[in-house]
C-alpha positions in Angstrom: 28.0 136.8 -120.7 29.0 133.4 -122.0 32.2 131.9 -120.8 34.8 129.3 -121.7 34.5 126.2 -119.6 36.9 123.8 -117.9 36.8 120.0 -118.2 37.7 117.4 -115.5 38.2 113.8 -116.6 37.7 112.0 -113.3 37.2 108.3 -113.2 33.5 108.4 -112.4 32.5 110.1 -115.7 31.9 108.9 -119.3 30.1 110.7 -122.1 26.7 111.7 -120.8 27.3 115.5 -121.0 28.0 115.5 -124.8 25.7 112.6 -125.7 22.7 113.2 -123.5 22.8 117.0 -123.0 24.2 117.8 -126.5 27.3 119.7 -125.5 28.7 119.7 -129.0 32.1 121.2 -128.4 33.1 118.9 -125.5 36.4 117.2 -126.1 36.9 113.5 -126.8 37.3 111.0 -124.0 36.0 111.1 -120.5 34.0 114.3 -119.7 33.2 113.8 -116.0 32.6 117.5 -115.2 32.4 120.8 -117.1 32.9 123.8 -115.0 30.5 126.1 -116.8 30.8 129.3 -114.7 33.9 129.5 -112.6 36.1 132.0 -110.9 38.3 129.4 -109.1 42.1 129.4 -109.6 43.2 127.7 -112.8 39.6 127.1 -113.9 38.6 130.8 -114.2 36.4 131.2 -117.3 37.1 133.7 -120.1 34.3 135.8 -121.5 33.4 134.4 -124.9 31.1 137.2 -126.3 30.4 140.9 -126.3 32.7 143.8 -125.6 34.6 142.1 -122.8 35.4 138.9 -124.9 38.8 137.6 -123.9 38.9 139.0 -120.4 38.4 136.7 -117.4 35.4 136.6 -115.2 37.7 137.4 -112.2 38.9 140.6 -113.9 35.4 141.8 -114.4 34.3 140.8 -110.8 37.2 143.0 -109.5 36.5 145.9 -111.9 32.7 145.9 -111.9 31.4 144.3 -108.6 28.2 146.3 -108.4 27.3 146.0 -112.1 28.2 142.3 -112.4 27.5 140.6 -109.1 25.1 143.1 -107.4 24.8 146.6 -105.9 27.0 146.8 -102.8 28.6 143.4 -103.2 32.3 142.9 -102.4 34.2 139.6 -102.4 37.3 137.9 -103.5 35.7 136.2 -106.5 32.4 135.4 -108.2 30.4 133.7 -105.5 29.0 130.7 -107.4 30.5 127.9 -109.4 28.1 126.1 -111.8 29.1 122.7 -113.3 27.6 119.8 -115.2 28.5 116.4 -113.7 28.4 112.9 -115.2 28.2 110.2 -112.6 28.1 107.2 -114.9 30.0 105.6 -112.1 29.7 106.1 -108.4 31.4 109.3 -107.1 33.9 109.0 -104.2 32.5 109.2 -100.7 33.6 112.6 -99.6 32.8 115.9 -98.0 33.8 119.6 -98.4 34.8 121.9 -95.7 32.3 124.3 -94.2 33.1 128.0 -94.0 34.6 127.9 -90.5 36.8 124.9 -91.4 37.9 126.4 -94.7 39.1 129.6 -93.0 40.6 128.1 -89.8 42.2 124.9 -91.3 42.8 125.8 -95.0 43.2 129.5 -95.0 40.5 129.9 -97.7 37.7 132.5 -97.6 34.9 130.0 -97.4 34.0 126.4 -97.8 31.7 124.5 -100.2 28.1 124.1 -99.7 26.5 122.6 -102.9 23.3 121.3 -104.4 22.6 118.8 -107.1 19.8 119.3 -109.5 19.1 115.9 -111.1 18.8 116.2 -114.9 18.7 112.4 -115.5 18.8 109.3 -113.4 18.3 105.7 -114.3 15.6 103.8 -112.6 16.8 102.9 -109.1 19.6 105.5 -109.0 20.4 106.6 -105.5 22.4 109.0 -103.3 24.2 108.4 -100.0 24.2 111.5 -97.9 24.8 112.5 -94.3 25.8 110.6 -91.2 23.6 110.1 -88.1 25.0 112.0 -85.1 25.1 109.0 -82.7 27.7 107.0 -84.6 31.2 106.7 -83.0 34.4 107.5 -84.8 35.4 103.9 -84.5 32.2 102.6 -86.2 32.7 105.1 -89.0 36.3 104.0 -89.6 35.3 100.3 -89.6 32.6 101.0 -92.2 35.0 103.1 -94.4 37.7 100.5 -94.3 35.1 97.8 -95.2 33.7 100.1 -97.9 30.3 99.4 -96.4 29.0 103.0 -96.7 25.3 101.9 -96.3 26.1 100.9 -92.7 26.5 104.5 -91.7 24.9 106.7 -94.4 21.2 106.9 -95.4 20.4 106.0 -99.0 17.7 107.6 -101.0 16.3 107.0 -104.5 16.4 110.0 -106.9 14.6 110.9 -110.1 14.9 113.7 -112.7 13.7 117.0 -111.3 14.8 116.3 -107.7 17.3 118.6 -106.0 19.6 117.7 -103.1 21.0 120.4 -100.9 24.4 119.5 -99.2 26.0 121.8 -96.7 29.7 121.9 -96.2 30.9 119.2 -93.8 28.3 116.6 -94.9 29.5 113.3 -96.2 28.0 112.3 -99.6 28.1 110.4 -102.9 25.8 109.5 -105.7 25.8 107.4 -108.9 26.0 105.4 -110.9 23.8 106.4 -113.9 23.2 110.0 -112.8 23.6 113.3 -114.6 23.3 116.6 -112.6 23.8 120.3 -112.7 25.6 121.4 -109.6 25.6 124.8 -108.0 28.2 125.5 -105.3 30.2 128.0 -103.5 33.4 128.9 -105.3 35.7 126.3 -103.7 37.3 123.0 -104.4 38.2 121.8 -100.9 37.5 118.1 -100.3 38.3 115.1 -98.1 37.7 111.5 -99.2 37.3 108.1 -97.5 37.6 105.8 -100.4 40.8 103.8 -101.1 41.6 105.5 -104.5 41.9 109.0 -105.9 39.7 110.9 -108.3 41.4 109.2 -111.3 40.9 105.7 -109.9 44.5 105.2 -108.7 44.8 102.9 -105.6 46.1 104.6 -102.5 48.5 103.0 -100.1 47.1 102.1 -96.7 48.8 104.9 -94.9 47.4 107.6 -97.2 44.0 106.0 -97.1 44.0 106.0 -93.3 45.2 109.7 -93.3 42.4 110.7 -95.6 39.8 109.0 -93.4 41.1 110.8 -90.3 41.1 114.1 -92.1 37.5 113.6 -93.3 36.4 112.7 -89.8 38.0 115.8 -88.4 35.8 117.9 -90.8 32.7 115.8 -90.6 29.4 117.4 -89.5 26.3 115.4 -88.5 23.7 118.2 -88.1 22.1 117.8 -91.5 20.7 114.8 -93.4 20.2 115.7 -97.1 17.1 114.4 -98.9 15.9 114.6 -102.5 13.3 117.3 -102.9 11.1 117.9 -105.9 10.9 121.6 -105.2 8.0 124.0 -104.8 6.0 125.4 -107.7 6.0 129.2 -107.7 4.6 129.7 -111.1 2.4 127.3 -113.0 0.7 128.9 -116.0 1.9 128.6 -119.6 5.4 128.7 -118.2 6.4 126.9 -115.0 8.9 127.9 -112.4 10.0 125.7 -109.5 12.1 126.8 -106.6 14.3 123.7 -106.0 16.6 124.6 -103.2 17.7 127.7 -101.2 20.2 128.7 -98.6 22.4 131.7 -97.7 24.9 131.0 -100.5 22.5 130.2 -103.4 19.1 129.5 -104.7 18.3 127.2 -107.7 15.2 127.4 -109.8 14.1 125.2 -112.8 12.3 127.0 -115.6 10.1 125.1 -118.1 9.0 127.5 -120.7 6.4 127.3 -123.4 6.6 130.9 -124.4 8.8 133.9 -123.8 9.6 134.6 -120.1 10.4 138.2 -119.1 12.9 138.3 -116.3 12.7 141.7 -114.5 15.7 143.8 -113.6 17.6 142.6 -110.5 20.1 145.4 -109.6 20.9 143.7 -106.3 21.9 140.3 -107.8 23.1 138.5 -110.9 21.5 135.4 -112.4 23.1 132.4 -114.0 21.2 130.5 -116.7 22.0 127.0 -117.9 20.3 125.5 -120.9 19.4 121.9 -120.1 16.7 121.5 -122.8 16.6 120.2 -126.4 17.3 123.3 -128.4 18.9 126.7 -128.3 17.4 129.5 -126.2 17.2 133.2 -127.3 18.0 135.9 -124.8 17.1 139.5 -125.6 18.0 142.6 -123.6 18.3 146.3 -124.1 21.0 146.8 -126.7 21.5 143.2 -127.9 20.6 139.5 -127.9 22.4 136.2 -127.5 21.7 132.6 -128.3 22.4 130.0 -125.5 23.1 126.7 -127.1 22.4 123.3 -125.6 24.3 122.6 -122.4 25.6 126.2 -122.4 25.5 128.6 -119.5 25.7 132.3 -119.1 25.7 135.1 -116.5 23.1 137.8 -116.6 24.9 140.7 -114.8 23.0 142.6 -112.1 23.1 145.7 -114.3 21.7 144.1 -117.5 18.1 145.1 -116.8 15.1 143.3 -118.1 15.8 140.1 -120.2 13.4 138.2 -122.4 14.1 134.5 -122.3 13.1 132.1 -125.0 10.6 132.2 -127.8 9.1 128.8 -127.4 9.8 125.6 -125.5 12.9 125.8 -123.3 14.2 124.2 -120.1 16.7 126.1 -118.0 18.3 126.1 -114.5 18.6 129.5 -112.9 20.9 130.2 -109.9 21.5 133.3 -107.8 22.5 134.5 -104.4 19.2 135.2 -102.6 18.0 137.6 -100.0 16.2 134.7 -98.2 13.4 136.7 -96.8 12.7 138.7 -99.9 13.4 136.0 -102.6 12.4 132.8 -100.8 10.5 132.9 -97.5 8.2 135.8 -98.2 7.0 134.7 -101.7 6.6 131.1 -100.7 4.6 131.9 -97.6 2.4 134.2 -99.7 1.9 131.3 -102.1 0.6 129.2 -99.2 3.5 127.0 -98.4 4.1 126.0 -94.8 7.3 126.8 -93.0 8.1 123.1 -92.9 7.9 122.9 -96.7 10.1 125.9 -97.1 12.6 124.7 -94.6 13.0 121.4 -96.5 14.5 123.4 -99.4 17.8 123.7 -97.6 19.0 126.2 -95.1 16.5 129.1 -95.2 16.8 130.3 -91.6 13.3 129.4 -90.4 
C-alpha cells in the first residue's frame, strides 16, 4: 500500500529531499520533512493504490488490524511514523516525551522514541545527543540561555549508513548538511530549548524560559545516543544490515543486487522506503507495484511472500519486532556479542 504524504516546511530544511533523493512530486519551496507513512491526526495518509485507494490508513487499521498490522495486534493507530528529513540547517535542540510522560502529562497513548538512519551527511557533520546525569538544572539552564549546547551535550560525527537510536526524553539535535530517514512512534510531542520556534520566529524571553523549564521537567539522562553502523545479518549477493532495534521498532538497510524474497510475516507488517537511484519492483500473489524514488509503502501482515527488486536497489525496512525472535536470537546465532547487540538501541539484554 502506497500512501499520500504530508510536508512540513520548517526553517531547518531546504531542497535535499527532491534534489538529492529524487522525490519528483515534492512541492516547490522548503521541504524540511515528508511524512511518508503516518496515522497521526491531520497528517494521516490516504491509500494511493489498489482496492482501498482513497481510504485513510487509520480507517484500515481500525477495520483490519490483524491483516494490516499483525495477528493479535490492537491499538489506537498504526504504530510507526516514517519520514524523510532535510537538516540543511541545524535542528532545534529538543526532546520528545517518553511513554509515561505522554500518558501522565499530555493524555496521549504513548510518547516518541525515534531513530535516524543517515542517508547523506557532509564531511564533518555531527549530532548532539543526550545529557550526562551529573549536570545540575542550573548548569543546563545557563548553557541553554547561552546557546552553548556543547557545554552539556556530547557531540559525535556521523556518516552515511550510521543510525542513531534516540529514546523518548533524550535531548538531541543534528545538522547542518544532513539528510535522514526517521522511524518513530506515532506521536508529535516535543519540548524545545532554543529561542525560536520551528519556523525560525524569535520567542519572547518569558516563552523561551517556559520552554526550557518544560523541557527539563521531561528530560531523561539514562541514555546517551551514539551513531552505530549496524550489524550485518546477510552479506552475499544482497546485503542486509540490522541498524537499530528496540521495543517500538527495528530498522534494516537492504542493499540489493538481485531479487530479494521477503517471506510471509503474519505477525507483523513491514514498511519499505526506496532510498536508491531507481524504481523498485514489488511482486506478490495477485499483483505487483512499482516503488519510485523516495517513495514508501506498507507491506501488510497478510500480504504473504513478496519479491523485492529485479536488480540494484537500496531500501530501508522498518517493523515492530519481537526482540528475542527477530533481533537477539538471530544476532547471537550469527556470532555477535551481547554488547554489540545492546548497542543497537533498547533490546532488553
